[in-house]
mmCIF file of the N, C-alpha and C atoms, coordinates in Angstrom:
data_MODEL
# 
_entry.id   MODEL 
# 
loop_
_atom_site.group_PDB 
_atom_site.id 
_atom_site.type_symbol 
_atom_site.label_atom_id 
_atom_site.label_alt_id 
_atom_site.label_comp_id 
_atom_site.label_asym_id 
_atom_site.label_entity_id 
_atom_site.label_seq_id 
_atom_site.pdbx_PDB_ins_code 
_atom_site.Cartn_x 
_atom_site.Cartn_y 
_atom_site.Cartn_z 
_atom_site.occupancy 
_atom_site.B_iso_or_equiv 
_atom_site.pdbx_formal_charge 
_atom_site.auth_seq_id 
_atom_site.auth_comp_id 
_atom_site.auth_asym_id 
_atom_site.auth_atom_id 
_atom_site.pdbx_PDB_model_num 
ATOM 1   N N  . MET A 1 1  ? -83.815 62.736 -5.114 1.00 0.00 ? 1  MET A N  1 
ATOM 2   C CA . MET A 1 1  ? -83.469 61.336 -5.230 1.00 0.00 ? 1  MET A CA 1 
ATOM 3   C C  . MET A 1 1  ? -84.612 60.503 -4.655 1.00 0.00 ? 1  MET A C  1 
ATOM 4   N N  . ASN A 1 2  ? -85.192 59.606 -5.432 1.00 0.00 ? 2  ASN A N  1 
ATOM 5   C CA . ASN A 1 2  ? -86.234 58.689 -4.971 1.00 0.00 ? 2  ASN A CA 1 
ATOM 6   C C  . ASN A 1 2  ? -85.593 57.404 -4.500 1.00 0.00 ? 2  ASN A C  1 
ATOM 7   N N  . ARG A 1 3  ? -85.689 57.138 -3.200 1.00 0.00 ? 3  ARG A N  1 
ATOM 8   C CA . ARG A 1 3  ? -85.121 55.919 -2.646 1.00 0.00 ? 3  ARG A CA 1 
ATOM 9   C C  . ARG A 1 3  ? -86.252 55.021 -2.181 1.00 0.00 ? 3  ARG A C  1 
ATOM 10  N N  . ASN A 1 4  ? -86.072 53.742 -2.358 1.00 0.00 ? 4  ASN A N  1 
ATOM 11  C CA . ASN A 1 4  ? -87.050 52.756 -1.915 1.00 0.00 ? 4  ASN A CA 1 
ATOM 12  C C  . ASN A 1 4  ? -87.172 52.836 -0.397 1.00 0.00 ? 4  ASN A C  1 
ATOM 13  N N  . PRO A 1 5  ? -88.379 53.127 0.149  1.00 0.00 ? 5  PRO A N  1 
ATOM 14  C CA . PRO A 1 5  ? -88.530 53.272 1.593  1.00 0.00 ? 5  PRO A CA 1 
ATOM 15  C C  . PRO A 1 5  ? -88.215 51.993 2.367  1.00 0.00 ? 5  PRO A C  1 
ATOM 16  N N  . SER A 1 6  ? -88.260 50.834 1.702  1.00 0.00 ? 6  SER A N  1 
ATOM 17  C CA . SER A 1 6  ? -87.974 49.589 2.409  1.00 0.00 ? 6  SER A CA 1 
ATOM 18  C C  . SER A 1 6  ? -86.487 49.418 2.702  1.00 0.00 ? 6  SER A C  1 
ATOM 19  N N  . VAL A 1 7  ? -85.621 50.201 2.049  1.00 0.00 ? 7  VAL A N  1 
ATOM 20  C CA . VAL A 1 7  ? -84.188 50.107 2.307  1.00 0.00 ? 7  VAL A CA 1 
ATOM 21  C C  . VAL A 1 7  ? -83.642 51.349 3.011  1.00 0.00 ? 7  VAL A C  1 
ATOM 22  N N  . VAL A 1 8  ? -84.524 52.256 3.410  1.00 0.00 ? 8  VAL A N  1 
ATOM 23  C CA . VAL A 1 8  ? -84.112 53.473 4.100  1.00 0.00 ? 8  VAL A CA 1 
ATOM 24  C C  . VAL A 1 8  ? -84.279 53.271 5.608  1.00 0.00 ? 8  VAL A C  1 
ATOM 25  N N  . CYS A 1 9  ? -83.236 53.589 6.363  1.00 0.00 ? 9  CYS A N  1 
ATOM 26  C CA . CYS A 1 9  ? -83.295 53.490 7.819  1.00 0.00 ? 9  CYS A CA 1 
ATOM 27  C C  . CYS A 1 9  ? -84.305 54.498 8.357  1.00 0.00 ? 9  CYS A C  1 
ATOM 28  N N  . PRO A 1 10 ? -85.248 54.048 9.192  1.00 0.00 ? 10 PRO A N  1 
ATOM 29  C CA . PRO A 1 10 ? -86.233 54.975 9.737  1.00 0.00 ? 10 PRO A CA 1 
ATOM 30  C C  . PRO A 1 10 ? -85.649 55.939 10.774 1.00 0.00 ? 10 PRO A C  1 
ATOM 31  N N  . LEU A 1 11 ? -84.452 55.656 11.270 1.00 0.00 ? 11 LEU A N  1 
ATOM 32  C CA . LEU A 1 11 ? -83.850 56.519 12.288 1.00 0.00 ? 11 LEU A CA 1 
ATOM 33  C C  . LEU A 1 11 ? -83.003 57.637 11.692 1.00 0.00 ? 11 LEU A C  1 
ATOM 34  N N  . CYS A 1 12 ? -82.164 57.290 10.697 1.00 0.00 ? 12 CYS A N  1 
ATOM 35  C CA . CYS A 1 12 ? -81.218 58.297 10.204 1.00 0.00 ? 12 CYS A CA 1 
ATOM 36  C C  . CYS A 1 12 ? -81.318 58.549 8.700  1.00 0.00 ? 12 CYS A C  1 
ATOM 37  N N  . GLY A 1 13 ? -82.084 57.726 7.989  1.00 0.00 ? 13 GLY A N  1 
ATOM 38  C CA . GLY A 1 13 ? -82.203 57.895 6.551  1.00 0.00 ? 13 GLY A CA 1 
ATOM 39  C C  . GLY A 1 13 ? -81.111 57.201 5.763  1.00 0.00 ? 13 GLY A C  1 
ATOM 40  N N  . GLY A 1 14 ? -80.218 56.481 6.452  1.00 0.00 ? 14 GLY A N  1 
ATOM 41  C CA . GLY A 1 14 ? -79.154 55.747 5.772  1.00 0.00 ? 14 GLY A CA 1 
ATOM 42  C C  . GLY A 1 14 ? -79.695 54.538 5.026  1.00 0.00 ? 14 GLY A C  1 
ATOM 43  N N  . GLU A 1 15 ? -78.811 53.847 4.326  1.00 0.00 ? 15 GLU A N  1 
ATOM 44  C CA . GLU A 1 15 ? -79.210 52.678 3.536  1.00 0.00 ? 15 GLU A CA 1 
ATOM 45  C C  . GLU A 1 15 ? -79.118 51.407 4.379  1.00 0.00 ? 15 GLU A C  1 
ATOM 46  N N  . ARG A 1 16 ? -80.209 50.636 4.396  1.00 0.00 ? 16 ARG A N  1 
ATOM 47  C CA . ARG A 1 16 ? -80.224 49.348 5.098  1.00 0.00 ? 16 ARG A CA 1 
ATOM 48  C C  . ARG A 1 16 ? -79.765 48.259 4.151  1.00 0.00 ? 16 ARG A C  1 
ATOM 49  N N  . ARG A 1 17 ? -78.938 47.364 4.667  1.00 0.00 ? 17 ARG A N  1 
ATOM 50  C CA . ARG A 1 17 ? -78.414 46.250 3.878  1.00 0.00 ? 17 ARG A CA 1 
ATOM 51  C C  . ARG A 1 17 ? -78.556 44.957 4.672  1.00 0.00 ? 17 ARG A C  1 
ATOM 52  N N  . PRO A 1 18 ? -78.649 43.812 3.987  1.00 0.00 ? 18 PRO A N  1 
ATOM 53  C CA . PRO A 1 18 ? -78.708 42.532 4.705  1.00 0.00 ? 18 PRO A CA 1 
ATOM 54  C C  . PRO A 1 18 ? -77.440 42.338 5.543  1.00 0.00 ? 18 PRO A C  1 
ATOM 55  N N  . GLY A 1 19 ? -77.641 41.846 6.756  1.00 0.00 ? 19 GLY A N  1 
ATOM 56  C CA . GLY A 1 19 ? -76.510 41.611 7.647  1.00 0.00 ? 19 GLY A CA 1 
ATOM 57  C C  . GLY A 1 19 ? -76.911 40.730 8.812  1.00 0.00 ? 19 GLY A C  1 
ATOM 58  N N  . ARG A 1 20 ? -76.144 40.779 9.854  1.00 0.00 ? 20 ARG A N  1 
ATOM 59  C CA . ARG A 1 20 ? -76.380 39.988 11.068 1.00 0.00 ? 20 ARG A CA 1 
ATOM 60  C C  . ARG A 1 20 ? -76.247 40.901 12.274 1.00 0.00 ? 20 ARG A C  1 
ATOM 61  N N  . THR A 1 21 ? -76.932 40.530 13.375 1.00 0.00 ? 21 THR A N  1 
ATOM 62  C CA . THR A 1 21 ? -76.862 41.314 14.597 1.00 0.00 ? 21 THR A CA 1 
ATOM 63  C C  . THR A 1 21 ? -76.899 40.388 15.802 1.00 0.00 ? 21 THR A C  1 
ATOM 64  N N  . LEU A 1 22 ? -76.727 40.963 16.953 1.00 0.00 ? 22 LEU A N  1 
ATOM 65  C CA . LEU A 1 22 ? -76.814 40.259 18.228 1.00 0.00 ? 22 LEU A CA 1 
ATOM 66  C C  . LEU A 1 22 ? -78.108 40.689 18.899 1.00 0.00 ? 22 LEU A C  1 
ATOM 67  N N  . PHE A 1 23 ? -78.867 39.734 19.416 1.00 0.00 ? 23 PHE A N  1 
ATOM 68  C CA . PHE A 1 23 ? -80.124 40.018 20.107 1.00 0.00 ? 23 PHE A CA 1 
ATOM 69  C C  . PHE A 1 23 ? -79.966 39.561 21.545 1.00 0.00 ? 23 PHE A C  1 
ATOM 70  N N  . SER A 1 24 ? -80.333 40.396 22.507 1.00 0.00 ? 24 SER A N  1 
ATOM 71  C CA . SER A 1 24 ? -80.286 39.982 23.908 1.00 0.00 ? 24 SER A CA 1 
ATOM 72  C C  . SER A 1 24 ? -81.532 40.470 24.625 1.00 0.00 ? 24 SER A C  1 
ATOM 73  N N  . VAL A 1 25 ? -81.916 39.702 25.651 1.00 0.00 ? 25 VAL A N  1 
ATOM 74  C CA . VAL A 1 25 ? -83.088 40.068 26.436 1.00 0.00 ? 25 VAL A CA 1 
ATOM 75  C C  . VAL A 1 25 ? -82.853 39.661 27.892 1.00 0.00 ? 25 VAL A C  1 
ATOM 76  N N  . GLU A 1 26 ? -83.237 40.542 28.797 1.00 0.00 ? 26 GLU A N  1 
ATOM 77  C CA . GLU A 1 26 ? -83.167 40.293 30.236 1.00 0.00 ? 26 GLU A CA 1 
ATOM 78  C C  . GLU A 1 26 ? -84.469 39.633 30.667 1.00 0.00 ? 26 GLU A C  1 
ATOM 79  N N  . LEU A 1 27 ? -84.365 38.473 31.317 1.00 0.00 ? 27 LEU A N  1 
ATOM 80  C CA . LEU A 1 27 ? -85.558 37.733 31.729 1.00 0.00 ? 27 LEU A CA 1 
ATOM 81  C C  . LEU A 1 27 ? -85.891 37.906 33.205 1.00 0.00 ? 27 LEU A C  1 
ATOM 82  N N  . GLY A 1 28 ? -85.117 38.656 33.936 1.00 0.00 ? 28 GLY A N  1 
ATOM 83  C CA . GLY A 1 28 ? -85.327 38.784 35.376 1.00 0.00 ? 28 GLY A CA 1 
ATOM 84  C C  . GLY A 1 28 ? -84.429 37.826 36.129 1.00 0.00 ? 28 GLY A C  1 
ATOM 85  N N  . HIS A 1 29 ? -84.530 36.543 35.818 1.00 0.00 ? 29 HIS A N  1 
ATOM 86  C CA . HIS A 1 29 ? -83.674 35.540 36.457 1.00 0.00 ? 29 HIS A CA 1 
ATOM 87  C C  . HIS A 1 29 ? -82.404 35.283 35.655 1.00 0.00 ? 29 HIS A C  1 
ATOM 88  N N  . GLY A 1 30 ? -82.321 35.793 34.468 1.00 0.00 ? 30 GLY A N  1 
ATOM 89  C CA . GLY A 1 30 ? -81.155 35.557 33.619 1.00 0.00 ? 30 GLY A CA 1 
ATOM 90  C C  . GLY A 1 30 ? -81.216 36.360 32.344 1.00 0.00 ? 30 GLY A C  1 
ATOM 91  N N  . VAL A 1 31 ? -80.288 36.051 31.452 1.00 0.00 ? 31 VAL A N  1 
ATOM 92  C CA . VAL A 1 31 ? -80.154 36.778 30.189 1.00 0.00 ? 31 VAL A CA 1 
ATOM 93  C C  . VAL A 1 31 ? -80.075 35.769 29.058 1.00 0.00 ? 31 VAL A C  1 
ATOM 94  N N  . VAL A 1 32 ? -80.743 36.079 27.954 1.00 0.00 ? 32 VAL A N  1 
ATOM 95  C CA . VAL A 1 32 ? -80.647 35.281 26.738 1.00 0.00 ? 32 VAL A CA 1 
ATOM 96  C C  . VAL A 1 32 ? -79.927 36.121 25.692 1.00 0.00 ? 32 VAL A C  1 
ATOM 97  N N  . VAL A 1 33 ? -78.915 35.541 25.083 1.00 0.00 ? 33 VAL A N  1 
ATOM 98  C CA . VAL A 1 33 ? -78.169 36.202 24.018 1.00 0.00 ? 33 VAL A CA 1 
ATOM 99  C C  . VAL A 1 33 ? -78.241 35.311 22.791 1.00 0.00 ? 33 VAL A C  1 
ATOM 100 N N  . VAL A 1 34 ? -78.674 35.882 21.680 1.00 0.00 ? 34 VAL A N  1 
ATOM 101 C CA . VAL A 1 34 ? -78.749 35.129 20.424 1.00 0.00 ? 34 VAL A CA 1 
ATOM 102 C C  . VAL A 1 34 ? -77.823 35.830 19.436 1.00 0.00 ? 34 VAL A C  1 
ATOM 103 N N  . ARG A 1 35 ? -76.853 35.074 18.952 1.00 0.00 ? 35 ARG A N  1 
ATOM 104 C CA . ARG A 1 35 ? -75.865 35.615 18.023 1.00 0.00 ? 35 ARG A CA 1 
ATOM 105 C C  . ARG A 1 35 ? -76.249 35.281 16.584 1.00 0.00 ? 35 ARG A C  1 
ATOM 106 N N  . ASN A 1 36 ? -75.707 36.049 15.657 1.00 0.00 ? 36 ASN A N  1 
ATOM 107 C CA . ASN A 1 36 ? -75.841 35.758 14.231 1.00 0.00 ? 36 ASN A CA 1 
ATOM 108 C C  . ASN A 1 36 ? -77.283 35.859 13.727 1.00 0.00 ? 36 ASN A C  1 
ATOM 109 N N  . VAL A 1 37 ? -78.035 36.819 14.251 1.00 0.00 ? 37 VAL A N  1 
ATOM 110 C CA . VAL A 1 37 ? -79.439 37.010 13.877 1.00 0.00 ? 37 VAL A CA 1 
ATOM 111 C C  . VAL A 1 37 ? -79.511 37.766 12.549 1.00 0.00 ? 37 VAL A C  1 
ATOM 112 N N  . PRO A 1 38 ? -80.206 37.204 11.544 1.00 0.00 ? 38 PRO A N  1 
ATOM 113 C CA . PRO A 1 38 ? -80.354 37.909 10.273 1.00 0.00 ? 38 PRO A CA 1 
ATOM 114 C C  . PRO A 1 38 ? -81.138 39.210 10.474 1.00 0.00 ? 38 PRO A C  1 
ATOM 115 N N  . ALA A 1 39 ? -80.649 40.265 9.869  1.00 0.00 ? 39 ALA A N  1 
ATOM 116 C CA . ALA A 1 39 ? -81.287 41.572 10.045 1.00 0.00 ? 39 ALA A CA 1 
ATOM 117 C C  . ALA A 1 39 ? -80.989 42.461 8.854  1.00 0.00 ? 39 ALA A C  1 
ATOM 118 N N  . SER A 1 40 ? -81.718 43.537 8.784  1.00 0.00 ? 40 SER A N  1 
ATOM 119 C CA . SER A 1 40 ? -81.461 44.602 7.834  1.00 0.00 ? 40 SER A CA 1 
ATOM 120 C C  . SER A 1 40 ? -80.722 45.681 8.628  1.00 0.00 ? 40 SER A C  1 
ATOM 121 N N  . VAL A 1 41 ? -79.446 45.916 8.319  1.00 0.00 ? 41 VAL A N  1 
ATOM 122 C CA . VAL A 1 41 ? -78.591 46.779 9.128  1.00 0.00 ? 41 VAL A CA 1 
ATOM 123 C C  . VAL A 1 41 ? -78.265 48.070 8.379  1.00 0.00 ? 41 VAL A C  1 
ATOM 124 N N  . CYS A 1 42 ? -78.437 49.181 9.063  1.00 0.00 ? 42 CYS A N  1 
ATOM 125 C CA . CYS A 1 42 ? -78.150 50.482 8.454  1.00 0.00 ? 42 CYS A CA 1 
ATOM 126 C C  . CYS A 1 42 ? -76.643 50.667 8.303  1.00 0.00 ? 42 CYS A C  1 
ATOM 127 N N  . SER A 1 43 ? -76.220 51.043 7.115  1.00 0.00 ? 43 SER A N  1 
ATOM 128 C CA . SER A 1 43 ? -74.796 51.256 6.850  1.00 0.00 ? 43 SER A CA 1 
ATOM 129 C C  . SER A 1 43 ? -74.288 52.551 7.484  1.00 0.00 ? 43 SER A C  1 
ATOM 130 N N  . GLN A 1 44 ? -75.202 53.407 7.906  1.00 0.00 ? 44 GLN A N  1 
ATOM 131 C CA . GLN A 1 44 ? -74.796 54.691 8.476  1.00 0.00 ? 44 GLN A CA 1 
ATOM 132 C C  . GLN A 1 44 ? -74.775 54.661 10.008 1.00 0.00 ? 44 GLN A C  1 
ATOM 133 N N  . CYS A 1 45 ? -75.888 54.240 10.636 1.00 0.00 ? 45 CYS A N  1 
ATOM 134 C CA . CYS A 1 45 ? -75.968 54.296 12.107 1.00 0.00 ? 45 CYS A CA 1 
ATOM 135 C C  . CYS A 1 45 ? -75.854 52.928 12.773 1.00 0.00 ? 45 CYS A C  1 
ATOM 136 N N  . GLY A 1 46 ? -75.948 51.843 11.984 1.00 0.00 ? 46 GLY A N  1 
ATOM 137 C CA . GLY A 1 46 ? -75.804 50.501 12.545 1.00 0.00 ? 46 GLY A CA 1 
ATOM 138 C C  . GLY A 1 46 ? -77.074 49.910 13.130 1.00 0.00 ? 46 GLY A C  1 
ATOM 139 N N  . GLU A 1 47 ? -78.183 50.639 13.098 1.00 0.00 ? 47 GLU A N  1 
ATOM 140 C CA . GLU A 1 47 ? -79.449 50.122 13.623 1.00 0.00 ? 47 GLU A CA 1 
ATOM 141 C C  . GLU A 1 47 ? -79.835 48.865 12.853 1.00 0.00 ? 47 GLU A C  1 
ATOM 142 N N  . ALA A 1 48 ? -80.215 47.819 13.602 1.00 0.00 ? 48 ALA A N  1 
ATOM 143 C CA . ALA A 1 48 ? -80.594 46.547 12.986 1.00 0.00 ? 48 ALA A CA 1 
ATOM 144 C C  . ALA A 1 48 ? -82.096 46.328 13.133 1.00 0.00 ? 48 ALA A C  1 
ATOM 145 N N  . LEU A 1 49 ? -82.734 45.979 12.024 1.00 0.00 ? 49 LEU A N  1 
ATOM 146 C CA . LEU A 1 49 ? -84.165 45.686 12.018 1.00 0.00 ? 49 LEU A CA 1 
ATOM 147 C C  . LEU A 1 49 ? -84.349 44.238 11.584 1.00 0.00 ? 49 LEU A C  1 
ATOM 148 N N  . ILE A 1 50 ? -85.220 43.511 12.314 1.00 0.00 ? 50 ILE A N  1 
ATOM 149 C CA . ILE A 1 50 ? -85.471 42.114 11.980 1.00 0.00 ? 50 ILE A CA 1 
ATOM 150 C C  . ILE A 1 50 ? -86.868 41.973 11.389 1.00 0.00 ? 50 ILE A C  1 
ATOM 151 N N  . ASP A 1 51 ? -87.057 40.953 10.568 1.00 0.00 ? 51 ASP A N  1 
ATOM 152 C CA . ASP A 1 51 ? -88.368 40.738 9.962  1.00 0.00 ? 51 ASP A CA 1 
ATOM 153 C C  . ASP A 1 51 ? -89.258 39.912 10.902 1.00 0.00 ? 51 ASP A C  1 
ATOM 154 N N  . ALA A 1 52 ? -90.521 39.767 10.522 1.00 0.00 ? 52 ALA A N  1 
ATOM 155 C CA . ALA A 1 52 ? -91.507 39.094 11.371 1.00 0.00 ? 52 ALA A CA 1 
ATOM 156 C C  . ALA A 1 52 ? -91.169 37.622 11.601 1.00 0.00 ? 52 ALA A C  1 
ATOM 157 N N  . GLU A 1 53 ? -90.682 36.935 10.582 1.00 0.00 ? 53 GLU A N  1 
ATOM 158 C CA . GLU A 1 53 ? -90.332 35.518 10.724 1.00 0.00 ? 53 GLU A CA 1 
ATOM 159 C C  . GLU A 1 53 ? -89.197 35.342 11.734 1.00 0.00 ? 53 GLU A C  1 
ATOM 160 N N  . THR A 1 54 ? -88.185 36.180 11.642 1.00 0.00 ? 54 THR A N  1 
ATOM 161 C CA . THR A 1 54 ? -87.066 36.118 12.586 1.00 0.00 ? 54 THR A CA 1 
ATOM 162 C C  . THR A 1 54 ? -87.538 36.455 13.992 1.00 0.00 ? 54 THR A C  1 
ATOM 163 N N  . ALA A 1 55 ? -88.424 37.429 14.118 1.00 0.00 ? 55 ALA A N  1 
ATOM 164 C CA . ALA A 1 55 ? -88.962 37.795 15.431 1.00 0.00 ? 55 ALA A CA 1 
ATOM 165 C C  . ALA A 1 55 ? -89.711 36.623 16.064 1.00 0.00 ? 55 ALA A C  1 
ATOM 166 N N  . ARG A 1 56 ? -90.462 35.881 15.272 1.00 0.00 ? 56 ARG A N  1 
ATOM 167 C CA . ARG A 1 56 ? -91.174 34.710 15.799 1.00 0.00 ? 56 ARG A CA 1 
ATOM 168 C C  . ARG A 1 56 ? -90.183 33.652 16.284 1.00 0.00 ? 56 ARG A C  1 
ATOM 169 N N  . GLU A 1 57 ? -89.122 33.428 15.515 1.00 0.00 ? 57 GLU A N  1 
ATOM 170 C CA . GLU A 1 57 ? -88.094 32.462 15.911 1.00 0.00 ? 57 GLU A CA 1 
ATOM 171 C C  . GLU A 1 57 ? -87.405 32.901 17.201 1.00 0.00 ? 57 GLU A C  1 
ATOM 172 N N  . LEU A 1 58 ? -87.108 34.193 17.322 1.00 0.00 ? 58 LEU A N  1 
ATOM 173 C CA . LEU A 1 58 ? -86.500 34.713 18.544 1.00 0.00 ? 58 LEU A CA 1 
ATOM 174 C C  . LEU A 1 58 ? -87.434 34.537 19.736 1.00 0.00 ? 58 LEU A C  1 
ATOM 175 N N  . GLU A 1 59 ? -88.717 34.758 19.525 1.00 0.00 ? 59 GLU A N  1 
ATOM 176 C CA . GLU A 1 59 ? -89.697 34.576 20.594 1.00 0.00 ? 59 GLU A CA 1 
ATOM 177 C C  . GLU A 1 59 ? -89.690 33.128 21.088 1.00 0.00 ? 59 GLU A C  1 
ATOM 178 N N  . THR A 1 60 ? -89.609 32.173 20.167 1.00 0.00 ? 60 THR A N  1 
ATOM 179 C CA . THR A 1 60 ? -89.545 30.756 20.530 1.00 0.00 ? 60 THR A CA 1 
ATOM 180 C C  . THR A 1 60 ? -88.287 30.471 21.343 1.00 0.00 ? 60 THR A C  1 
ATOM 181 N N  . ILE A 1 61 ? -87.150 30.991 20.891 1.00 0.00 ? 61 ILE A N  1 
ATOM 182 C CA . ILE A 1 61 ? -85.884 30.790 21.596 1.00 0.00 ? 61 ILE A CA 1 
ATOM 183 C C  . ILE A 1 61 ? -85.955 31.364 23.009 1.00 0.00 ? 61 ILE A C  1 
ATOM 184 N N  . VAL A 1 62 ? -86.483 32.559 23.144 1.00 0.00 ? 62 VAL A N  1 
ATOM 185 C CA . VAL A 1 62 ? -86.581 33.211 24.453 1.00 0.00 ? 62 VAL A CA 1 
ATOM 186 C C  . VAL A 1 62 ? -87.520 32.423 25.369 1.00 0.00 ? 62 VAL A C  1 
ATOM 187 N N  . ASN A 1 63 ? -88.641 31.965 24.856 1.00 0.00 ? 63 ASN A N  1 
ATOM 188 C CA . ASN A 1 63 ? -89.577 31.190 25.682 1.00 0.00 ? 63 ASN A CA 1 
ATOM 189 C C  . ASN A 1 63 ? -88.961 29.882 26.152 1.00 0.00 ? 63 ASN A C  1 
ATOM 190 N N  . GLU A 1 64 ? -88.193 29.220 25.287 1.00 0.00 ? 64 GLU A N  1 
ATOM 191 C CA . GLU A 1 64 ? -87.502 27.990 25.688 1.00 0.00 ? 64 GLU A CA 1 
ATOM 192 C C  . GLU A 1 64 ? -86.467 28.275 26.768 1.00 0.00 ? 64 GLU A C  1 
ATOM 193 N N  . ALA A 1 65 ? -85.709 29.351 26.600 1.00 0.00 ? 65 ALA A N  1 
ATOM 194 C CA . ALA A 1 65 ? -84.699 29.719 27.587 1.00 0.00 ? 65 ALA A CA 1 
ATOM 195 C C  . ALA A 1 65 ? -85.355 30.086 28.920 1.00 0.00 ? 65 ALA A C  1 
ATOM 196 N N  . ARG A 1 66 ? -86.511 30.724 28.864 1.00 0.00 ? 66 ARG A N  1 
ATOM 197 C CA . ARG A 1 66 ? -87.226 31.108 30.079 1.00 0.00 ? 66 ARG A CA 1 
ATOM 198 C C  . ARG A 1 66 ? -87.580 29.869 30.910 1.00 0.00 ? 66 ARG A C  1 
ATOM 199 N N  . THR A 1 67 ? -87.969 28.784 30.249 1.00 0.00 ? 67 THR A N  1 
ATOM 200 C CA . THR A 1 67 ? -88.348 27.572 30.977 1.00 0.00 ? 67 THR A CA 1 
ATOM 201 C C  . THR A 1 67 ? -87.128 26.870 31.578 1.00 0.00 ? 67 THR A C  1 
ATOM 202 N N  . LYS A 1 68 ? -85.943 27.063 31.007 1.00 0.00 ? 68 LYS A N  1 
ATOM 203 C CA . LYS A 1 68 ? -84.718 26.438 31.532 1.00 0.00 ? 68 LYS A CA 1 
ATOM 204 C C  . LYS A 1 68 ? -84.213 27.138 32.793 1.00 0.00 ? 68 LYS A C  1 
ATOM 205 N N  . LYS A 1 69 ? -84.578 28.409 32.952 1.00 0.00 ? 69 LYS A N  1 
ATOM 206 C CA . LYS A 1 69 ? -84.186 29.231 34.104 1.00 0.00 ? 69 LYS A CA 1 
ATOM 207 C C  . LYS A 1 69 ? -82.680 29.270 34.340 1.00 0.00 ? 69 LYS A C  1 
ATOM 208 N N  . ARG A 1 70 ? -81.922 29.326 33.272 1.00 0.00 ? 70 ARG A N  1 
ATOM 209 C CA . ARG A 1 70 ? -80.473 29.475 33.401 1.00 0.00 ? 70 ARG A CA 1 
ATOM 210 C C  . ARG A 1 70 ? -80.115 30.945 33.588 1.00 0.00 ? 70 ARG A C  1 
ATOM 211 N N  . LEU A 1 71 ? -78.984 31.167 34.218 1.00 0.00 ? 71 LEU A N  1 
ATOM 212 C CA . LEU A 1 71 ? -78.533 32.532 34.430 1.00 0.00 ? 71 LEU A CA 1 
ATOM 213 C C  . LEU A 1 71 ? -78.183 33.199 33.101 1.00 0.00 ? 71 LEU A C  1 
ATOM 214 N N  . VAL A 1 72 ? -77.470 32.457 32.240 1.00 0.00 ? 72 VAL A N  1 
ATOM 215 C CA . VAL A 1 72 ? -77.106 32.970 30.921 1.00 0.00 ? 72 VAL A CA 1 
ATOM 216 C C  . VAL A 1 72 ? -77.339 31.871 29.898 1.00 0.00 ? 72 VAL A C  1 
ATOM 217 N N  . GLU A 1 73 ? -78.012 32.208 28.820 1.00 0.00 ? 73 GLU A N  1 
ATOM 218 C CA . GLU A 1 73 ? -78.256 31.284 27.713 1.00 0.00 ? 73 GLU A CA 1 
ATOM 219 C C  . GLU A 1 73 ? -77.757 31.972 26.454 1.00 0.00 ? 73 GLU A C  1 
ATOM 220 N N  . VAL A 1 74 ? -76.780 31.373 25.780 1.00 0.00 ? 74 VAL A N  1 
ATOM 221 C CA . VAL A 1 74 ? -76.247 31.939 24.536 1.00 0.00 ? 74 VAL A CA 1 
ATOM 222 C C  . VAL A 1 74 ? -76.573 30.984 23.412 1.00 0.00 ? 74 VAL A C  1 
ATOM 223 N N  . MET A 1 75 ? -77.226 31.490 22.397 1.00 0.00 ? 75 MET A N  1 
ATOM 224 C CA . MET A 1 75 ? -77.646 30.694 21.251 1.00 0.00 ? 75 MET A CA 1 
ATOM 225 C C  . MET A 1 75 ? -77.063 31.306 19.979 1.00 0.00 ? 75 MET A C  1 
ATOM 226 N N  . GLU A 1 76 ? -76.967 30.465 18.956 1.00 0.00 ? 76 GLU A N  1 
ATOM 227 C CA . GLU A 1 76 ? -76.530 30.921 17.642 1.00 0.00 ? 76 GLU A CA 1 
ATOM 228 C C  . GLU A 1 76 ? -77.689 30.638 16.682 1.00 0.00 ? 76 GLU A C  1 
ATOM 229 N N  . MET A 1 77 ? -78.136 31.649 15.940 1.00 0.00 ? 77 MET A N  1 
ATOM 230 C CA . MET A 1 77 ? -79.210 31.430 14.968 1.00 0.00 ? 77 MET A CA 1 
ATOM 231 C C  . MET A 1 77 ? -78.634 30.674 13.791 1.00 0.00 ? 77 MET A C  1 
ATOM 232 N N  . ASP A 1 78 ? -79.423 29.757 13.284 1.00 0.00 ? 78 ASP A N  1 
ATOM 233 C CA . ASP A 1 78 ? -78.997 28.948 12.141 1.00 0.00 ? 78 ASP A CA 1 
ATOM 234 C C  . ASP A 1 78 ? -79.994 29.125 11.022 1.00 0.00 ? 78 ASP A C  1 
ATOM 235 N N  . PHE A 1 79 ? -79.989 30.323 10.420 1.00 0.00 ? 79 PHE A N  1 
ATOM 236 C CA . PHE A 1 79 ? -80.878 30.628 9.291  1.00 0.00 ? 79 PHE A CA 1 
ATOM 237 C C  . PHE A 1 79 ? -80.052 30.586 8.024  1.00 0.00 ? 79 PHE A C  1 
ATOM 238 N N  . GLU A 1 80 ? -80.139 29.557 7.302  1.00 0.00 ? 80 GLU A N  1 
ATOM 239 C CA . GLU A 1 80 ? -79.403 29.453 6.041  1.00 0.00 ? 80 GLU A CA 1 
ATOM 240 C C  . GLU A 1 80 ? -80.374 29.369 4.909  1.00 0.00 ? 80 GLU A C  1 
# 
């Protein structure tokens, strides 16, 4: 069976499909949680992979939260 490598999970070989995930990062002084992050999610193991554009947006969100120095920052991604 020839499967497109761009839709094959690199961890388990399952099929990746468009979906959403939760992203969190520990900043030392607090935690940033971003909900509803667009991702390619494996239907078999649940591993979520994000693209470069989404990663850049997450980096911006994390850097903004870092400057606020809040204990917990919860954001919702608005990618429509």
